[in-house]
C-alpha positions as CSV (number, residue, x, y, z in Angstrom):
1,M,35.6,26.8,190.4
2,A,38.5,25.2,191.3
3,D,41.8,26.6,190.7
4,G,43.2,25.6,186.7
5,E,39.4,24.5,186.2
6,I,37.6,25.7,183.1
7,A,34.0,25.5,182.2
8,I,33.5,24.7,178.8
9,F,30.5,25.3,176.7
10,P,31.0,22.3,173.3
11,E,28.0,23.6,171.6
12,A,29.8,26.8,170.5
13,L,32.7,25.3,169.9
14,A,30.8,23.1,167.7
15,D,29.4,25.8,166.5
16,V,32.9,28.2,165.7
17,A,34.7,24.6,163.9
18,A,31.3,24.5,161.3
19,D,32.1,27.8,160.8
20,L,35.7,28.1,160.5
21,Q,35.4,25.0,158.0
22,G,36.7,26.0,155.0
23,R,38.4,29.1,155.7
24,A,41.5,27.9,156.7
25,G,40.9,27.3,159.8
26,G,43.0,24.7,161.3
27,D,45.0,27.2,162.7
28,A,42.5,28.8,163.6
29,L,40.9,25.8,165.6
30,R,44.8,25.3,167.1
31,V,45.2,28.7,168.4
32,L,41.3,29.2,169.7
33,M,43.2,25.4,171.5
34,L,45.7,26.8,173.1
35,L,44.7,30.2,174.1
36,L,41.3,28.3,176.4
37,A,44.7,26.3,177.9
38,G,46.5,29.6,178.7
39,V,43.7,31.7,180.5
40,D,43.4,33.2,183.2
41,L,41.3,34.9,185.4
42,E,38.1,36.1,183.3
43,N,38.5,34.5,180.2
44,V,41.8,36.1,179.8
45,V,45.7,34.6,178.0
46,R,48.3,37.4,178.5
47,T,50.2,36.6,174.7
48,S,51.7,37.9,171.8
49,V,51.2,36.3,168.0
50,G,55.4,36.1,168.6
51,E,54.6,33.8,171.6
52,I,51.7,31.2,169.1
53,S,53.5,31.2,166.5
54,V,57.3,29.4,168.1
55,E,54.6,27.3,170.6
56,L,52.3,26.1,167.5
57,G,55.8,26.1,165.1
58,I,53.4,28.3,162.4
59,K,54.4,32.0,160.5
60,P,53.3,35.6,162.8
61,W,51.2,36.5,159.8
62,R,49.3,33.0,159.8
63,V,48.8,32.9,163.7
64,D,47.3,37.0,162.5
65,R,44.9,36.1,159.9
66,A,44.0,33.3,162.9
67,I,43.1,35.8,166.1
68,L,41.2,38.1,163.0
69,L,38.8,34.8,161.6
70,L,38.5,34.5,165.4
71,I,37.9,37.8,165.9
72,G,35.1,37.9,163.0
73,L,33.5,35.4,164.7
74,R,33.2,36.6,168.1
75,A,34.8,33.3,169.1
76,I,38.0,36.0,170.8
77,R,38.8,39.9,171.2
78,R,41.8,41.7,172.2
79,D,41.8,44.6,174.5
80,A,44.1,46.2,176.7
81,R,44.6,43.0,179.1
82,G,45.8,40.9,176.4
83,I,43.2,38.0,174.3
84,A,40.3,37.8,175.8
85,I,37.7,34.9,174.9
86,S,33.7,35.0,174.9
87,P,32.7,33.7,177.5
88,R,29.1,32.0,175.3
89,I,32.7,29.5,174.4
90,A,34.8,28.9,177.8
91,W,34.3,30.6,181.7
92,K,36.7,30.7,183.9
93,G,36.5,33.6,186.9
């Protein structure tokens, strides 16, 4: 893939959207879209709850709740490098 391109798997995104329905999923979808926009090589986003909060204009506790929802759905995970997007959702490598 060329620099800046990312493969996104629509079926997996649709599954996440369906799983979030009725679970305060609006914030989670916004957070996921922002993370996808900033994904680095190997699906890692180097950011913080504070940076996401400022970018989206929502309270940090709402960002944290959205991240926990996405982790619970296995759409993302936290690791030492930052937040990693599940390769079933998207891939940039």
